[in-house]
N, CA, C and O atoms as a CHARMM CRD file, in Angstrom:
* protein
*
  232
    1    1 MET  N      0.84400  -1.16900   0.00000 PROA 1      0.00000
    2    1 MET  CA     0.00000   0.00000   0.00000 PROA 1      0.00000
    3    1 MET  C      0.89300   1.23700   0.00000 PROA 1      0.00000
    4    1 MET  O      1.70000   1.40100   0.91500 PROA 1      0.00000
    5    2 SER  N      0.77700   2.08300  -0.97000 PROA 2      0.00000
    6    2 SER  CA     1.66300   3.23300  -1.09000 PROA 2      0.00000
    7    2 SER  C      1.07100   4.51100  -0.49900 PROA 2      0.00000
    8    2 SER  O      1.81600   5.43700  -0.18000 PROA 2      0.00000
    9    3 GLU  N     -0.22900   4.57800  -0.35100 PROA 3      0.00000
   10    3 GLU  CA    -0.86100   5.77800   0.17200 PROA 3      0.00000
   11    3 GLU  C     -0.93400   5.71500   1.69100 PROA 3      0.00000
   12    3 GLU  O     -1.45900   4.75400   2.25200 PROA 3      0.00000
   13    4 MET  N     -0.40500   6.74600   2.36200 PROA 4      0.00000
   14    4 MET  CA    -0.45300   6.80600   3.81700 PROA 4      0.00000
   15    4 MET  C     -1.85600   7.22600   4.25400 PROA 4      0.00000
   16    4 MET  O     -2.43500   8.16000   3.69800 PROA 4      0.00000
   17    5 ILE  N     -2.39900   6.52200   5.26100 PROA 5      0.00000
   18    5 ILE  CA    -3.76100   6.82100   5.70400 PROA 5      0.00000
   19    5 ILE  C     -3.79900   7.54300   7.04100 PROA 5      0.00000
   20    5 ILE  O     -4.87700   7.90400   7.51200 PROA 5      0.00000
   21    6 GLY  N     -2.65200   7.75900   7.65800 PROA 6      0.00000
   22    6 GLY  CA    -2.60100   8.45700   8.92800 PROA 6      0.00000
   23    6 GLY  C     -1.26600   8.23800   9.60700 PROA 6      0.00000
   24    6 GLY  O     -0.38400   7.55500   9.08600 PROA 6      0.00000
   25    7 LYS  N     -1.13800   8.83200  10.78000 PROA 7      0.00000
   26    7 LYS  CA     0.09000   8.69500  11.55100 PROA 7      0.00000
   27    7 LYS  C     -0.25000   8.07700  12.89900 PROA 7      0.00000
   28    7 LYS  O     -1.31800   8.32200  13.46000 PROA 7      0.00000
   29    8 VAL  N      0.68600   7.26400  13.41200 PROA 8      0.00000
   30    8 VAL  CA     0.47100   6.61700  14.69900 PROA 8      0.00000
   31    8 VAL  C      1.78600   6.60100  15.46300 PROA 8      0.00000
   32    8 VAL  O      2.85900   6.50900  14.86600 PROA 8      0.00000
   33    9 LEU  N      1.69700   6.69100  16.79000 PROA 9      0.00000
   34    9 LEU  CA     2.85800   6.65900  17.66500 PROA 9      0.00000
   35    9 LEU  C      2.84100   5.36000  18.44900 PROA 9      0.00000
   36    9 LEU  O      1.86500   5.06300  19.13800 PROA 9      0.00000
   37   10 VAL  N      3.91000   4.58500  18.35100 PROA 10     0.00000
   38   10 VAL  CA     4.05400   3.35100  19.11500 PROA 10     0.00000
   39   10 VAL  C      5.09700   3.60800  20.19200 PROA 10     0.00000
   40   10 VAL  O      6.24000   3.94700  19.88600 PROA 10     0.00000
   41   11 LEU  N      4.70500   3.44700  21.45200 PROA 11     0.00000
   42   11 LEU  CA     5.61900   3.65600  22.57300 PROA 11     0.00000
   43   11 LEU  C      6.17800   2.31700  23.02200 PROA 11     0.00000
   44   11 LEU  O      5.42500   1.42500  23.41400 PROA 11     0.00000
   45   12 GLY  N      7.47500   2.17700  22.96700 PROA 12     0.00000
   46   12 GLY  CA     8.13600   0.95200  23.40000 PROA 12     0.00000
   47   12 GLY  C      8.66800   0.16500  22.22600 PROA 12     0.00000
   48   12 GLY  O      7.92500  -0.20200  21.31600 PROA 12     0.00000
   49   13 GLY  N      9.96800  -0.09200  22.25600 PROA 13     0.00000
   50   13 GLY  CA    10.62200  -0.80500  21.17300 PROA 13     0.00000
   51   13 GLY  C     10.92500  -2.24300  21.50100 PROA 13     0.00000
   52   13 GLY  O     11.90500  -2.80700  21.01400 PROA 13     0.00000
   53   14 GLY  N     10.07900  -2.84800  22.33600 PROA 14     0.00000
   54   14 GLY  CA    10.21700  -4.27900  22.59200 PROA 14     0.00000
   55   14 GLY  C      9.63900  -5.07100  21.43300 PROA 14     0.00000
   56   14 GLY  O      9.28300  -4.50900  20.39800 PROA 14     0.00000
   57   15 VAL  N      9.55000  -6.36500  21.61300 PROA 15     0.00000
   58   15 VAL  CA     9.05500  -7.22600  20.54200 PROA 15     0.00000
   59   15 VAL  C      7.64400  -6.83100  20.11800 PROA 15     0.00000
   60   15 VAL  O      7.34700  -6.76900  18.92500 PROA 15     0.00000
   61   16 THR  N      6.78700  -6.56700  21.07700 PROA 16     0.00000
   62   16 THR  CA     5.40400  -6.20600  20.76200 PROA 16     0.00000
   63   16 THR  C      5.32200  -4.85900  20.05500 PROA 16     0.00000
   64   16 THR  O      4.57000  -4.70900  19.09200 PROA 16     0.00000
   65   17 GLY  N      6.08800  -3.88000  20.52300 PROA 17     0.00000
   66   17 GLY  CA     6.09700  -2.57100  19.88200 PROA 17     0.00000
   67   17 GLY  C      6.61300  -2.62300  18.45700 PROA 17     0.00000
   68   17 GLY  O      6.06600  -1.97700  17.56300 PROA 17     0.00000
   69   18 ILE  N      7.67800  -3.40300  18.25100 PROA 18     0.00000
   70   18 ILE  CA     8.23300  -3.54600  16.90400 PROA 18     0.00000
   71   18 ILE  C      7.22300  -4.20600  15.98000 PROA 18     0.00000
   72   18 ILE  O      7.04200  -3.76700  14.84400 PROA 18     0.00000
   73   19 GLN  N      6.56000  -5.26100  16.45700 PROA 19     0.00000
   74   19 GLN  CA     5.57700  -5.95500  15.62800 PROA 19     0.00000
   75   19 GLN  C      4.38600  -5.05800  15.32200 PROA 19     0.00000
   76   19 GLN  O      3.88200  -5.05200  14.19900 PROA 19     0.00000
   77   20 ALA  N      3.93400  -4.29700  16.32200 PROA 20     0.00000
   78   20 ALA  CA     2.82300  -3.37100  16.09400 PROA 20     0.00000
   79   20 ALA  C      3.20100  -2.32700  15.04900 PROA 20     0.00000
   80   20 ALA  O      2.39700  -2.00300  14.17500 PROA 20     0.00000
   81   21 ALA  N      4.41800  -1.80100  15.13500 PROA 21     0.00000
   82   21 ALA  CA     4.87800  -0.80700  14.16500 PROA 21     0.00000
   83   21 ALA  C      4.93000  -1.39500  12.75700 PROA 21     0.00000
   84   21 ALA  O      4.52500  -0.74200  11.79500 PROA 21     0.00000
   85   22 LEU  N      5.42300  -2.61500  12.63500 PROA 22     0.00000
   86   22 LEU  CA     5.47400  -3.26900  11.32400 PROA 22     0.00000
   87   22 LEU  C      4.07600  -3.49900  10.76200 PROA 22     0.00000
   88   22 LEU  O      3.81300  -3.21400   9.59400 PROA 22     0.00000
   89   23 ASP  N      3.18200  -4.01800  11.60300 PROA 23     0.00000
   90   23 ASP  CA     1.80900  -4.28400  11.14900 PROA 23     0.00000
   91   23 ASP  C      1.11600  -3.00000  10.70000 PROA 23     0.00000
   92   23 ASP  O      0.47700  -2.96600   9.64800 PROA 23     0.00000
   93   24 LEU  N      1.24600  -1.94600  11.50300 PROA 24     0.00000
   94   24 LEU  CA     0.60100  -0.68100  11.16300 PROA 24     0.00000
   95   24 LEU  C      1.18200  -0.06700   9.89500 PROA 24     0.00000
   96   24 LEU  O      0.45200   0.51000   9.08900 PROA 24     0.00000
   97   25 SER  N      2.49100  -0.19200   9.71900 PROA 25     0.00000
   98   25 SER  CA     3.09800   0.36500   8.50400 PROA 25     0.00000
   99   25 SER  C      2.63500  -0.39500   7.26700 PROA 25     0.00000
  100   25 SER  O      2.47200   0.19900   6.20100 PROA 25     0.00000
  101   26 GLN  N      2.42400  -1.69500   7.39800 PROA 26     0.00000
  102   26 GLN  CA     1.92800  -2.48000   6.26700 PROA 26     0.00000
  103   26 GLN  C      0.47900  -2.14300   5.93700 PROA 26     0.00000
  104   26 GLN  O      0.03200  -2.34200   4.80800 PROA 26     0.00000
  105   27 LEU  N     -0.24800  -1.63600   6.92100 PROA 27     0.00000
  106   27 LEU  CA    -1.62600  -1.20700   6.68000 PROA 27     0.00000
  107   27 LEU  C     -1.69100   0.18900   6.06600 PROA 27     0.00000
  108   27 LEU  O     -2.76400   0.64700   5.67200 PROA 27     0.00000
  109   28 GLY  N     -0.55000   0.86400   5.98400 PROA 28     0.00000
  110   28 GLY  CA    -0.51800   2.16800   5.34400 PROA 28     0.00000
  111   28 GLY  C     -0.33000   3.34600   6.27500 PROA 28     0.00000
  112   28 GLY  O     -0.37100   4.49100   5.82500 PROA 28     0.00000
  113   29 TYR  N     -0.12600   3.10200   7.54800 PROA 29     0.00000
  114   29 TYR  CA     0.09600   4.18500   8.49900 PROA 29     0.00000
  115   29 TYR  C      1.55900   4.61500   8.48400 PROA 29     0.00000
  116   29 TYR  O      2.45100   3.80200   8.24600 PROA 29     0.00000
  117   30 TYR  N      1.79600   5.89800   8.74100 PROA 30     0.00000
  118   30 TYR  CA     3.13900   6.40100   8.96200 PROA 30     0.00000
  119   30 TYR  C      3.39700   6.21500  10.44900 PROA 30     0.00000
  120   30 TYR  O      2.67200   6.77400  11.27100 PROA 30     0.00000
  121   31 VAL  N      4.40600   5.44600  10.81000 PROA 31     0.00000
  122   31 VAL  CA     4.60800   5.02500  12.19700 PROA 31     0.00000
  123   31 VAL  C      5.82100   5.70900  12.80700 PROA 31     0.00000
  124   31 VAL  O      6.89500   5.76400  12.20600 PROA 31     0.00000
  125   32 TYR  N      5.62800   6.22800  14.01100 PROA 32     0.00000
  126   32 TYR  CA     6.72400   6.71700  14.84000 PROA 32     0.00000
  127   32 TYR  C      6.91000   5.70000  15.96200 PROA 32     0.00000
  128   32 TYR  O      5.98200   5.45500  16.73400 PROA 32     0.00000
  129   33 LEU  N      8.08400   5.11200  16.05900 PROA 33     0.00000
  130   33 LEU  CA     8.39900   4.14900  17.11300 PROA 33     0.00000
  131   33 LEU  C      9.35000   4.82300  18.09200 PROA 33     0.00000
  132   33 LEU  O     10.44200   5.24000  17.70800 PROA 33     0.00000
  133   34 VAL  N      8.93900   4.93400  19.36400 PROA 34     0.00000
  134   34 VAL  CA     9.73000   5.62300  20.37800 PROA 34     0.00000
  135   34 VAL  C     10.14000   4.63000  21.45900 PROA 34     0.00000
  136   34 VAL  O      9.30300   3.92100  22.01800 PROA 34     0.00000
  137   35 GLU  N     11.43900   4.58800  21.74400 PROA 35     0.00000
  138   35 GLU  CA    11.98900   3.72900  22.79700 PROA 35     0.00000
  139   35 GLU  C     12.86100   4.58800  23.70300 PROA 35     0.00000
  140   35 GLU  O     13.65700   5.39000  23.21500 PROA 35     0.00000
  141   36 LYS  N     12.71900   4.42900  25.02000 PROA 36     0.00000
  142   36 LYS  CA    13.48400   5.26400  25.94700 PROA 36     0.00000
  143   36 LYS  C     14.93500   4.81700  26.09300 PROA 36     0.00000
  144   36 LYS  O     15.79100   5.61100  26.48400 PROA 36     0.00000
  145   37 LYS  N     15.21400   3.56400  25.78500 PROA 37     0.00000
  146   37 LYS  CA    16.58500   3.06200  25.89300 PROA 37     0.00000
  147   37 LYS  C     17.31500   3.25000  24.56500 PROA 37     0.00000
  148   37 LYS  O     16.67600   3.48100  23.53900 PROA 37     0.00000
  149   38 PRO  N     18.65100   3.15500  24.57200 PROA 38     0.00000
  150   38 PRO  CA    19.39900   3.37300  23.33000 PROA 38     0.00000
  151   38 PRO  C     19.26600   2.25400  22.29800 PROA 38     0.00000
  152   38 PRO  O     19.66800   2.43400  21.14900 PROA 38     0.00000
  153   39 THR  N     18.71400   1.10900  22.68000 PROA 39     0.00000
  154   39 THR  CA    18.54100   0.00200  21.73700 PROA 39     0.00000
  155   39 THR  C     17.10500  -0.49400  21.77700 PROA 39     0.00000
  156   39 THR  O     16.39300  -0.28900  22.76000 PROA 39     0.00000
  157   40 ILE  N     16.68600  -1.15000  20.69800 PROA 40     0.00000
  158   40 ILE  CA    15.35600  -1.74300  20.66500 PROA 40     0.00000
  159   40 ILE  C     15.47300  -3.25000  20.87500 PROA 40     0.00000
  160   40 ILE  O     16.56300  -3.81700  20.78900 PROA 40     0.00000
  161   41 GLY  N     14.36300  -3.87700  21.14500 PROA 41     0.00000
  162   41 GLY  CA    14.35000  -5.32100  21.33200 PROA 41     0.00000
  163   41 GLY  C     13.87200  -5.73300  22.71000 PROA 41     0.00000
  164   41 GLY  O     13.46800  -6.87900  22.90800 PROA 41     0.00000
  165   42 GLY  N     13.91400  -4.82000  23.65900 PROA 42     0.00000
  166   42 GLY  CA    13.44100  -5.11600  25.00600 PROA 42     0.00000
  167   42 GLY  C     14.16100  -6.29200  25.63000 PROA 42     0.00000
  168   42 GLY  O     15.38300  -6.40200  25.54000 PROA 42     0.00000
  169   43 MET  N     13.39800  -7.17400  26.26300 PROA 43     0.00000
  170   43 MET  CA    13.96400  -8.34000  26.94200 PROA 43     0.00000
  171   43 MET  C     14.57700  -9.33300  25.96100 PROA 43     0.00000
  172   43 MET  O     15.47900 -10.08700  26.32800 PROA 43     0.00000
  173   44 MET  N     14.10100  -9.34300  24.72500 PROA 44     0.00000
  174   44 MET  CA    14.64400 -10.27400  23.73100 PROA 44     0.00000
  175   44 MET  C     16.11600 -10.00300  23.45700 PROA 44     0.00000
  176   44 MET  O     16.86900 -10.92500  23.14400 PROA 44     0.00000
  177   45 ALA  N     16.52900  -8.75500  23.57100 PROA 45     0.00000
  178   45 ALA  CA    17.92400  -8.40100  23.31200 PROA 45     0.00000
  179   45 ALA  C     18.85900  -9.00800  24.34900 PROA 45     0.00000
  180   45 ALA  O     20.06200  -9.11200  24.10900 PROA 45     0.00000
  181   46 GLN  N     18.32200  -9.41100  25.50100 PROA 46     0.00000
  182   46 GLN  CA    19.13900  -9.97700  26.57200 PROA 46     0.00000
  183   46 GLN  C     19.16400 -11.49700  26.55400 PROA 46     0.00000
  184   46 GLN  O     19.95800 -12.09800  27.27800 PROA 46     0.00000
  185   47 LEU  N     18.32700 -12.13600  25.75700 PROA 47     0.00000
  186   47 LEU  CA    18.23000 -13.59300  25.79900 PROA 47     0.00000
  187   47 LEU  C     19.48200 -14.30400  25.31300 PROA 47     0.00000
  188   47 LEU  O     19.75300 -15.42700  25.73900 PROA 47     0.00000
  189   48 ASP  N     20.24900 -13.67700  24.43200 PROA 48     0.00000
  190   48 ASP  CA    21.46500 -14.34500  23.97200 PROA 48     0.00000
  191   48 ASP  C     22.48600 -14.47100  25.09400 PROA 48     0.00000
  192   48 ASP  O     23.35200 -15.34400  25.04500 PROA 48     0.00000
  193   49 LYS  N     22.39700 -13.61300  26.09900 PROA 49     0.00000
  194   49 LYS  CA    23.28400 -13.71100  27.25500 PROA 49     0.00000
  195   49 LYS  C     22.76300 -14.74900  28.25000 PROA 49     0.00000
  196   49 LYS  O     23.54600 -15.46000  28.88100 PROA 49     0.00000
  197   50 THR  N     21.44900 -14.83000  28.38400 PROA 50     0.00000
  198   50 THR  CA    20.84700 -15.78400  29.30700 PROA 50     0.00000
  199   50 THR  C     20.84500 -17.18900  28.73300 PROA 50     0.00000
  200   50 THR  O     21.15700 -18.15200  29.43400 PROA 50     0.00000
  201   51 PHE  N     20.49500 -17.30700  27.45900 PROA 51     0.00000
  202   51 PHE  CA    20.45000 -18.59100  26.77100 PROA 51     0.00000
  203   51 PHE  C     21.35600 -18.51500  25.54100 PROA 51     0.00000
  204   51 PHE  O     20.86300 -18.28600  24.43700 PROA 51     0.00000
  205   52 PRO  N     22.66600 -18.70000  25.70600 PROA 52     0.00000
  206   52 PRO  CA    23.58800 -18.48800  24.57900 PROA 52     0.00000
  207   52 PRO  C     23.53300 -19.56100  23.49400 PROA 52     0.00000
  208   52 PRO  O     24.16300 -19.40100  22.44900 PROA 52     0.00000
  209   53 THR  N     22.80100 -20.64300  23.71200 PROA 53     0.00000
  210   53 THR  CA    22.71900 -21.68800  22.69000 PROA 53     0.00000
  211   53 THR  C     21.40300 -21.59000  21.95300 PROA 53     0.00000
  212   53 THR  O     20.50700 -20.84800  22.35600 PROA 53     0.00000
  213   54 ILE  N     21.28700 -22.33100  20.88400 PROA 54     0.00000
  214   54 ILE  CA    20.07100 -22.32500  20.07300 PROA 54     0.00000
  215   54 ILE  C     18.98100 -23.20700  20.68600 PROA 54     0.00000
  216   54 ILE  O     17.90200 -23.34300  20.11000 PROA 54     0.00000
  217   55 GLU  N     19.24900 -23.79800  21.83000 PROA 55     0.00000
  218   55 GLU  CA    18.30400 -24.71800  22.45500 PROA 55     0.00000
  219   55 GLU  C     17.16800 -24.01100  23.17500 PROA 55     0.00000
  220   55 GLU  O     16.28300 -24.67000  23.72100 PROA 55     0.00000
  221   56 CYS  N     17.17500 -22.69400  23.18700 PROA 56     0.00000
  222   56 CYS  CA    16.12700 -21.92400  23.84000 PROA 56     0.00000
  223   56 CYS  C     15.01000 -21.64300  22.84700 PROA 56     0.00000
  224   56 CYS  O     15.26300 -21.14500  21.75000 PROA 56     0.00000
  225   57 SER  N     13.78700 -21.95600  23.22200 PROA 57     0.00000
  226   57 SER  CA    12.64700 -21.59300  22.38300 PROA 57     0.00000
  227   57 SER  C     11.63200 -20.86500  23.23200 PROA 57     0.00000
  228   57 SER  O     11.43000 -21.18700  24.40300 PROA 57     0.00000
  229   58 ILE  N     10.99700 -19.88300  22.62800 PROA 58     0.00000
  230   58 ILE  CA    10.01900 -19.08300  23.37300 PROA 58     0.00000
  231   58 ILE  C      8.65200 -19.37900  22.83200 PROA 58     0.00000
  232   58 ILE  O      7.66500 -18.81800  23.30900 PROA 58     0.00000
């Protein structure tokens, strides 16, 4: 979809926020994703330290 139908603000760059931003952008919204920390990913970004092998499934 190339025509923008509106703007939306997603607060939080965790897994849910990222997915919401992707879904909304695919629907044609212009999305602002805001995260208070310097990186996105939330708790998922820490799982490689907690579970360093591929044997972890969520």
